[in-house]
N, C-alpha and C positions, 0 to 999 in steps of 0.2 A: 504493500500500500504506500509506503513512504517513497519508494522508487517511482511509483506512478505519479505521486504528487510532485516530486522534485523534477522529474524528467519529462513527463508527458503532458502536464497541465502548464502550457507555455503562456497562457493569458495572465493578465495582472489585474489587481484591484477587483472591482465589482464584476468584471467579465469572468475572472477566474472563480469568484464566489458563485456566480450563476452556473458555470459548468459543473463545479463540484456538486451543487445542489441538485441539478438535473440528473446527474449520475446517481446520487444517493436516492432520489425519488424512484428511479428506474429499478434499483436494487430492492427498495421497499415494495414496489409493485409485484415483484416475483416472489416475495416472501423471505428476503434476507435483511431484516431490520438491524442486526448487530453490526454488520460491516458498513451499512449505510450510516449508522450513528457514529462509528469510528471515523469514517471518511470525512464527516463534517468537522471533526476536531483537528484534522491534520493541517500543518503549516509547511510551507516550502522552506526547508532547512538547508538547501544547497547554497553555496557561495554565489552562484549565478543568479539564483532567485532573490537572494538578499540584495544583490547589486541592482537588479531590475526594480525591485520594490522601493529602493532608496533613490532611484534616478530622478524622481520629481521633487525631492527634498534636498536642498543644497547641503544643509548641516549633516543629515544622515549620510549623504554621499561622501562628504569629506571624511567623516568618521569611518566609513567603510574602507575608503582608500588607504587610510592610516593603518588599519588593522588587517586588511586583506593580504593573503599570501598568494602571489601570482602563480607560483608553481602548483598550488592546490587548485586554483581556478583552471589552469591548463589541464591538469590531471582529470578534473571533473568534466571538462569539455570533451576530452578524448574518450572518456568512458561513455558519455552520452552518445557521441558519434558512433562508437563501436556497438553500442546496444541497439541504436535505431537503424544503423546501416552496416551490419556486419560484413557484407560483401565488399563495400568500399573500404572498410577498416582493414580487411585482409590485404587489399591491393596496395595500400600505402604503409603497411606494416604496423598498424595499431593493434595492440593485443585486445582480443575480444574477452570481456569479463566472463569468468566461469560462473555458470548458474549453479549455485550451491543449494541443495535441498534445505528447506526450512521446516522446523518442527511445527505441527499444527497448533494453532492458537485457539484457546477456548473462548476468547473474547469475540471472535468473528467467525462467520461461516467459512468452511473450507472451499477450495476451488471445486471439488467434486460436488459439494452440496449446492453451490450456486448453479453449476451446470445442470444438475438434476432438477432444481427448482425452475430453471428457465425452460427445460423440456416440459415440465408439468404445466407451466403457465401457457405455453404454446398449445398443448393439448386441451387445456381448459377453455381456450378461446377459439378452438377449431370450429365448434358448432356455430358460434357467432359469425365467423367468417363465411361458413357455408350458407348460412341464412342470408347474408348480404349478397352472395353470388346468386342465390335462388331468386332474390328480390330484384336485383339490379342487372343480373346477367354477368357473364364471364367474358371480358374483352379478349382473353387469350384464345378463346375458341372461334373468334371472328376471322373471316377470310382475310389474308394479307396482314395479320397482326405482326407488328414489329416491336419487340420489347424495348429496344433503344429509343424508338420514336415515342413510345408510350411513357417511358421514364422522362424524356425531354418535355412531353406535354404536361406531365404531372408537376415537373419542376416549374414550368411556365405558370401553371395554375396556382401553385403554391406561392411563387414570387408575386403574382398579381394580387393574391389575397393579402400578403404582407404589405404590398404597396398601397392598397386601399386603406388598410388599417393605419399605415404610416401617414398617409395624406390627412386622414381625420385627426390624428393626434397632432400633426404639425400645424394644421390650420387652427386648431384650438389654441395651440401655443402662440401662434402669430397674433391671434385676436387678443390674447392676454397681454402680449408685449406691446401692441398698439395702444391698449388701454393705459398701461403703465407709463409709456412715453408721453401720451396725451396729457395725463395728469401732471407729470413733471414740467412739461412745456407750458401748461396753463398756469402753474404756480410761478414759473420764471421764464417768460417769453424770450429773454435775452441770454439764456444759458448757452455756454460754449458747447459745440458738438462733442468735444472730448469728455465732457462731464457725464454724458450718457452713452459713452462709447461701448460699454459692455452690452447694454440693452439694444443699441443700434446694431451691433455685430450679430447678436442672436436673431434679431429681426431679419437681417439680410441673409443669414444662414438659411432660414426657412423660405424666404421669398425667392432667392436665387436657385434654390433646390428645385423649384417647380416652374419658375417664370419662363425658362427656356425650353420646357418640354412641349411636345405637340398637344394641342387641346384635346384630341381624342383619347389621350392617356390619362386625363384628369377627370376627377369626379365633378359634377356640377357645383357642389359646395366649394370645392377647391378653386374652380374658376371664379366664382363670386368673391371668394376671400382675396384672391390675387388682384382682382379689379379694385376692391376696397383698399388693398395695400398700395396700389398705384396712386389712387386719389390721396391717400394718407401722405405719401412721399411728396406729391405735388403741393399739398397744403403746408408742409414743413420743409420746403426745398432748401432752406438755409442749413438745416440739420442733416438732411439725407443726400443733398447734392451740393455740398459746399465747395467753393473754389479751393483747390489744393494748395495754392500759393498766391500771394498778392503781388504778382509780377506779370504784366501783359505779354512780354516777350517769351517768358517761360511757358505761359499758358498756350501760346500759339505753337510752341514746339511740342507740347504734350498733345494738342489737338491734331497735329500733323501725323501722329502715330495712329490715329483712328479714335473711335468711340471708346471711352474708358470709364471705369468705376472708381470711386473714391471711398476709402475707409479711413475716417478721421478718428484717431484715438487721442488720449490726453497729451501724449508726448510724441506719437509717431503717426505718419501718414503712409498709407498703403495705396498704390495705384495699380490697376490691373486692366489689361487689354485682352479680350478674348481672341481677336483676330488683328494683331498689330501689323501695320504697314512695314514693308521692307524685310519680312521674314518668311517669304514664300518658300515652299519646298515641294519637290516632286515625290517625296516618299513619306511625309508625315505633316502634321499641322503643329504650329507653335502658338502658345500664349505668352504673354509678357507681364511681369510685375516689377514694381520698384518700391523700396522702403526708404524713408528718410525722416529726420526729425521735423516736427512742426515748425513752419516759418523759416526753415533753413534753406535760403535761396542758393547759397554756395554749394550745398550738398546736392540739390536737385540739378543745378547746372553741371556738376561733375558727372552725375548719373546720365544726363542727357548727352553729354559729350561722349561718354563711354558707349552709350547706345548708338550714337552716330558711327563710331568706329566699328562697333559690332555689325551694324548693317552693311558697312562698306566691305567688310571681310567675311560676310556671312557664308558665301559660297565655300571658302576654305574651311571655315568653322564647321560647316555641315559635313564635310568629308571627315573631319576629326570626330564629330559626334557619331557618324555612321560607323566608322571603324571601331569606336569604343563600344557601341551596341553589339556589333558582330563578335568582338572579342569577349564580351560578357556572356553572350549566348554560347560561344564555343567552350568557355570555362565551365558552363553548366550542362553542356550537351549530353553527356553520358547519363546524368541524372534525369534530364528531361525525357530522353529516349526510354529509360527504364520505368519511370513512374508516370509519365504523362503520355508518351508516344508522340508520333509526328502526324497523326491523322488529319489535323487541321492545317498542316503545312504543305505547300507545294514542294515536291521533291525533284532534284536534278537527276542527271544520268548516273551520278555516283550514289544515289539513294539517300543523299543528305538534303535537309531543307535548303531551298534557294535563299540567296541574300534578300531578295524582294519579300519573300514570305516571312523571314525573320524580322525584317524591319516593320512589316505590317503588324506583327504581334508585339512590337515594342511600345505601342501606344503613342500618344502625342507628347510633345516636349514642352515643358513649362520653364520658361527662362526667368530667372530672378536676378535683379541687379540690386545690390545693397552696398553699404559703406562699412569698412572695418577701421577701427581705431579713429584717431583724430586727424589723420593726414589725407583725407579724401581719397583713400585707396578704394577703388571699386572692385567688388567681388562679383564675378559672373558665374552663376550655377545654373545647370540645366537638368531638370528632373524628368525621367521617364517612368512609366508604370508597366513594365513588361509582364505579360501574362504567364511567362514561365517562372516568375518569381514574385507571386502576388503579395507576399508578406513584406516585401522590401521595395523601396524606390531605387532606381538606378540613377545615381548622381554623377554628372560629369562637370568638371570645371573648365571654363574658358578664360584665357589670360587676356586682360585688357592692355594691349601693347600700345604705346604712344606712336603717333605718326612720325616717321623718320624719313630722312633723305639719304638714299644709298651712298651718294658721293660724300656727304658730310659724315656718315657713319664710318666709311672706310678711312677717311682722313683722321677721325678721332682715334680709330683703332691703331693707326700707324704711329701715333704718339706714345704708345705704351712701350716702355723699355724693359729689358729682361736681364736677369743675373743668373749665373750658374746654369746656362743652357747646356743641352746635350751636344754631342758631336754633329757635324754637318751631315745631312742626308742627301742622297741622290734619289731621283725618281725610281730607279731600279731597286734600291734598298727599301724604299717605302712600299713598292709593289710586292716585294718578297715578304715584308712584314705582314701586309694585309692577307696574303695567301696563307702564310704559316698560321695566322690567328683566325682565319676564316671571317674577316671583317671587310666591309666596304665603307671607308670613312667618308664623311661629307666633304664636298669640294673645298669649302673655305678652310676647314680644319686641316685638310691635306696640305693646302698652300702654306698654312702657318708652320706645319712641321718641316716642310722643305725649306722655309725661310728661317725658322727659329729653333725648332726641335725642343720645345719645352722651356722650363726655367721658372724663376720667381719674377712675377710682373711688378712693375712700379709705374704708376700707382696700382693699388690692388683692392680698393674698397668699392663696394656698390650696395645699393639697397634692394632687397628682395621682398616681394609681396608674399606674406603668409596669411593664414586664416584670420588672424585678428589684427592685421595691419602690416607694417613693413619692419624688417629687421636688418641691421647692418651686417654685411657678410664680407669677409676678407679672403681673397684668393691667395693661399700660401704658396702653392706651386702648381705648375702644369707638368704632367709626366712627359718624359722624353723616351725616344726609342734608342735602345742600346745598339752600338755598332761593333766595336772591338772589345770592350771591357764592360764589366758589371757596373750598372748605374743604381744609385740609391733610390731614385723615384722613377722606376721603369714602367712605361706604358704597357709593355708585354706582361710583366708580372702582375700588374693591377687587373688586366683583362682576365688572366688565368685564374687569379684568386676570386674574382667576381663570378666566373663560371663554376669554379669548384664549390662555391657556396650555393649553387643552383639558383642564382639570381637571373632575371630575364636577359636573354641574349640580344634583345632589342636595344639594349643600352650598353655603353662601354664607359668605364671610369677614366677620365682624362686628367684629373687633378684632385687637389685636396683644398677644402675651404674651412675657415673658422667662422662660427656663428656666435654672435653675442647672445648670451643667455641671461635675461634679467633675473632669473631665479637662482643663478649659481655661476660657476666658472664657465668660460667659453667652451663650446663643443666643436669637434672636428668631424667632418664627413666627406663623402665623395662628391666630386663634381662630375656629372655624367653628360654624355652626348647621345642623342637618339640615333640608332643605326637603321631602324625600320619602323613600320607602323605609324600611328598617328602623331608621334613625337619625333619623327625622322628629322635630323638636322638641328633639333632644338637642344638647348642646354638646360639640364635639370639638376636638382640638388636633392639628395636622399636625406631627409630629416633624420637626425639621430632619434632612436626610439625613446631616449630619456626625455625628449621634448614632448612625447605623446603619452608615455606611460611612466609610472613610478615603480620602483622596486628593482631588485637585483636580477630579476628574471627577464628583463626587457631585452629581447633579441629578435632578429628576423625569423629565427627558427621557430620560436614560440608563436609567431604570428602567421605562420603559414607561408613563409618564403615569398615566392613570386607573386602570389595574389595580393599580399599585403605590401610588398615592396613598392609597387606603383602608387598605392594609397599614401605612402610616406614620402613620395616625391613631390617637389614643387618646381614650377617653371622659373628659370632664372633669366633666360634670354631666348629670343626666337631663332638665333643662329650664333655661331662662334664669333663672327665678326661683330655682331651686336653686343656680345659679352665684352669684347675688348673695348668697344667704343664707350661702354658705360662705366668703365673703371675710372675712379676719381681718387684724389687724396682723401684720407680720412678726415671727416669734419666738414667737407664741402657738400653742397646740396646736389 
């Protein structure tokens, strides 16, 4: 029972309570009241469960992080994977826990008792079922009966019933919300929209859930309530349709993106476009959202500038997003084939789902632009809801690169000086190196090696965008290619070590950087260049796991190697030349 509660009830809070209660009621129905009573008293005692339960409470989460043992968390995770998917566990070498026989407990019914009582329950209700068949007929005996179609029809009828019940409940809730908002506005006609942000948000949640649906899917009462809600919004336009900023030029730029909705909170404004201009795609549809602080014109200006750059480069970004989706599907393909199958996918000559059908199952893309930190750093995230992984969103980040002039960029890169460079290289030596290490280096990086062959750059400082703002980074050295004698910072050794650790071959370490760490001493990590895939030619940085996790167990091995490695990478520059052009003396902007 405890294993079931810890490992198989993955819901949290009231949802988990509901599932446990429904299971207990089912056991009571077949005549097993003792195990039902015991089930209601169980709590999730696993470290993972405690982590999930504390996720919504900052103090509890901080206390958990202090006391948690990372090695026990990983041991628990491996055991759960091995228990739920023993075939996959065997493939990757995870030991499958041995099922040890447990002595029978007098406090609860045994497995054999439950199985027997379930059989008795079925027999006891057999006559009821036969009476229903006699009264309503047996669809299984009809000509052309298809059990799969019948199950699909029953699912449709069941969902339609739930939808009707949901509409009634939501319209009642929306009526109550309009009454409450009406009373507050009557008491204070000049109230700021942010003061009723919570009620307004709940109202819009109900309204938008049904306002875009076809009329033939809605109950008559639902249609009437929506019409009432539209009149209510028009009556209080200043509250429900407030201008998002007091600046005509910015308002014109917002309108140029198309029709948008405004959610005004006490401190934050959220804007959303269902069909934004400039984000057309031939394989999916995109929505757009922006978040910024109330009345912050500078922040909105920065977001709109980033949006302009995003539109300008969207064709290239789409290729990157497309590749990311296909890579995500490939990572899960074996499990999808085993547990879901490919019946809903178009298959190619090789028997595998085509790229077009995979993209179709990825769902629409939701683009979110927000600001991190106090330096107007724009973060661009794109979220998909693939149906092959319905419990999680697929998130991809896009980098907001500033507009640059290639000639100016090349001139700035030429001003970087180097110390302790490696021996001079010839094109033949470089080609031999690439062949021996099975790599094809990007063109501008090859030119650098032929001209310079590594070394310590001066200046060596740049700022890199991280999740919560920018961080100062120092390029300590760029690796060189050995010619006649052993070199301390060897590019070949770095590539060999990278691959020996089973890290993605789509990247190669080309140098070492030092990252300023506000919480402690500086950290060192690899500077990477993309060799293939969506980051080909781009310069990346593998964040040290100490910046993401706490505890002595932080290592790429515990995080699943290749899968988590990319999660820990951050974009530094769109090319090697761009990296060189961005190096400045420490302390300069």
